[in-house]
Rosetta silent file (secondary structure, phi, psi, omega in degrees, C-alpha in Angstrom):
SEQUENCE: MNLRLSSAELSDIQTRALQEGIPYQTLISSVVHKFVTGRLVERDTGDQLERGA
SCORE:     score description
SCORE:     0.000 S_00000001
   1 L     0.000  135.942  174.080  -13.517   41.787   39.529 S_00000001
   2 L  -109.969  143.445  179.705  -13.432   43.293   36.062 S_00000001
   3 L  -136.082  124.791  179.372  -12.275   46.830   35.418 S_00000001
   4 L   -97.479  124.257  178.331  -12.601   48.558   32.075 S_00000001
   5 L  -129.943  151.232  173.522   -9.873   51.010   31.176 S_00000001
   6 L   -70.771  160.531  177.936   -8.973   52.648   27.911 S_00000001
   7 H   -58.864  -39.096 -179.676   -5.792   51.449   26.240 S_00000001
   8 H   -65.873  -42.467  178.781   -4.186   54.805   26.996 S_00000001
   9 H   -63.541  -44.700  179.195   -5.093   54.609   30.703 S_00000001
  10 H   -61.979  -42.359  178.532   -3.759   51.072   30.991 S_00000001
  11 H   -61.776  -43.141  178.575   -0.552   52.073   29.250 S_00000001
  12 H   -63.763  -40.118  179.086   -0.102   55.055   31.596 S_00000001
  13 H   -65.850  -43.265  179.238   -0.720   52.833   34.642 S_00000001
  14 H   -63.172  -39.265  177.401    1.746   50.245   33.387 S_00000001
  15 H   -63.489  -46.337  179.953    4.352   52.960   32.805 S_00000001
  16 H   -62.668  -42.587  178.847    3.845   54.385   36.295 S_00000001
  17 H   -62.174  -40.992  177.405    4.046   50.915   37.852 S_00000001
  18 H   -60.845  -41.707  177.618    7.275   50.232   35.975 S_00000001
  19 H   -62.491  -35.884 -179.207    8.703   53.499   37.342 S_00000001
  20 H   -83.653  -13.078  179.225    7.682   52.420   40.854 S_00000001
  21 L    76.797   29.114 -179.779    9.069   48.913   40.347 S_00000001
  22 L  -131.260  158.532  175.802    5.783   47.144   41.101 S_00000001
  23 L   -64.164  147.254 -176.797    3.260   45.152   39.048 S_00000001
  24 H   -64.449  -30.602  177.628    0.525   47.328   37.557 S_00000001
  25 H   -64.635  -36.360  177.630   -2.192   45.265   39.288 S_00000001
  26 H   -66.317  -39.924  177.482   -0.562   46.104   42.630 S_00000001
  27 H   -62.097  -45.802  178.832   -0.549   49.797   41.739 S_00000001
  28 H   -60.528  -44.804  179.548   -4.254   49.708   40.871 S_00000001
  29 H   -60.837  -40.359  179.140   -5.022   47.878   44.125 S_00000001
  30 H   -64.101  -42.357  179.009   -3.030   50.464   46.083 S_00000001
  31 H   -63.608  -44.325  178.867   -4.911   53.365   44.486 S_00000001
  32 H   -62.655  -45.056  179.369   -8.276   51.743   45.235 S_00000001
  33 H   -59.381  -45.804  179.024   -7.224   51.038   48.832 S_00000001
  34 H   -62.633  -37.391  179.225   -6.094   54.633   49.358 S_00000001
  35 H   -64.182  -49.307 -175.698   -9.367   55.911   47.899 S_00000001
  36 H   -71.347  -21.684  177.715  -11.623   53.814   50.139 S_00000001
  37 L   -94.922    2.355  177.242   -9.592   54.657   53.241 S_00000001
  38 L    76.749   17.184 -177.998   -9.633   58.385   52.468 S_00000001
  39 L  -105.763    6.920  177.376   -5.868   58.603   51.996 S_00000001
  40 L   -76.035  130.268 -179.276   -5.823   59.320   48.261 S_00000001
  41 E  -104.080  146.286  176.993   -4.354   62.761   47.621 S_00000001
  42 E  -105.974  145.694  176.457   -5.259   65.069   44.751 S_00000001
  43 E   -92.992  132.914  178.774   -2.797   67.357   43.047 S_00000001
  44 E  -133.012  103.250 -177.434   -3.808   71.003   42.827 S_00000001
  45 L    48.613   45.647  176.764   -1.312   73.214   40.971 S_00000001
  46 L    89.363  -17.249  178.353    1.585   71.172   42.290 S_00000001
  47 E   -91.614  148.877  175.544    0.336   71.033   45.880 S_00000001
  48 E  -104.638  128.735 -179.302   -0.998   67.834   47.392 S_00000001
  49 E  -121.758  144.597  174.898   -4.200   68.142   49.368 S_00000001
  50 E   -68.101  143.300  176.801   -6.042   65.513   51.380 S_00000001
  51 L   -58.760  138.547  176.634   -9.350   64.474   49.824 S_00000001
  52 L    79.042   -1.070 -179.532  -12.222   66.381   51.362 S_00000001
  53 L   -83.336    0.000    0.000   -9.920   69.006   52.868 S_00000001
């Protein structure tokens, strides 16, 4: 699978993964998994809401 990201997006993902202590590819995989299973949460003014809620 190929995924095109801007340099800035990749850098932000790598930074977040470093903060979480995991490889950035694992972070991307986790985000995709959460999205397809409906467990990805969106931030709305500091509150976290379930997708589709």
